[in-house]
C-alpha positions, 0 to 999 in steps of 0.5 A: 499499499502506498501512503500519500502524505498531504502537503502542508499549506504554503506559508501565508503570503497575505496583504491586508488592505484598508482605507481609513479617514480619521479612524486611528483608534479603530485602526489600532484594533485592526492592526492588533487583530491581523498582525499575527498573520499578515505579511503587510497591512496597506493603509490608504488614508483619505486625508485624516487630521487625527493621528492615523498616520502616526499609528500607521508609521509606528507599526512595522507591518504597515505601508502607509499611503495618502490619497485624497478622498474623492467620495468613491469607495471603490476607487479608494479601495482599489488604490489600497489593493493596487499597492498590495504586494502579497500573493493574496489580499484580505480587504477590511474596513476599520470597523471589521475584525477577523474571527479566530476560526477564520484566522486559523483557516486562512492558510488552508483557504489560500492553498486551495484552487479557488481564487476569490472567496465570499466570507460570512460576516457577523454584525455585532450589536454589542461588545460586552457581552459580544452579541450579533444580530440575526435577520434575513439581511444580517445572517448569513451575510457573505462578503467578497473580501479574500482573493488572489492578488490578480489585476482583474480583482478590482472594484468597478469604478463606474458604479457606486460610489457608496456600494461598489461591486466587482465585475460580473465575470469576477463575481461568477468565480467567487466561492462561499465559505462556511464556518469562519467569520468576519466580525463587523462592529459598526452596529455596536460602536454607533448609536441609533441616531448615528446609524440613522444619519449614516443611512441617510448620508449614504442614500443622499450620495447614492440614490436608489440605495435607501432600502439597502442602507436601511436593511443593514444599518437600521437593524432594530426596525426589521424582524431579528434575533440578538444572540451571544457570539460564543467561542465558535466564530 
């Protein structure tokens, strides 16, 4: 009988890409969350006047770049991806964190034949204790965030500006993952008045997005359950 030994995954060659604008404290938490597995963290700053730049330049894994914010999320995100040097890219917002199950499985996912993953996201509504919301929009909520660093893996810049998307040919290649999670803290860190203002501001900037904004940010207005996060995510 011939035994075949499974090859261990290659060392993770992963760039975490982030766009930021006056989010120094959030960025500190993100860097602590990803520094154990990221080869580098590319931060594109839209013109902060807080200490975002200082936070970035004090961290050995961060490559900092300034790009004036022009109001289009897709263009700003693409600038961060363009600067990435890793074989793989994990794009995060400053209010997102990688759950422990996902952190453990990143080498395995990046060793597979797939080139683009949609990762499930949990929308947390409190930190202490950590709880997340379940609704038809918030769970499951797969988002396109982990992909091989290829030129075609860029957001469309002819749509948006608030909710950019990838080209249809790229979306067809995306593979859903189960059992691992990103943690999104927007609902936990903002009060209801702030979330109302956020939804209204996004709707003004991108007419037609009113329903999408309300569904995600005004979570208390739709049928839902709030559940403890536990250790599984």
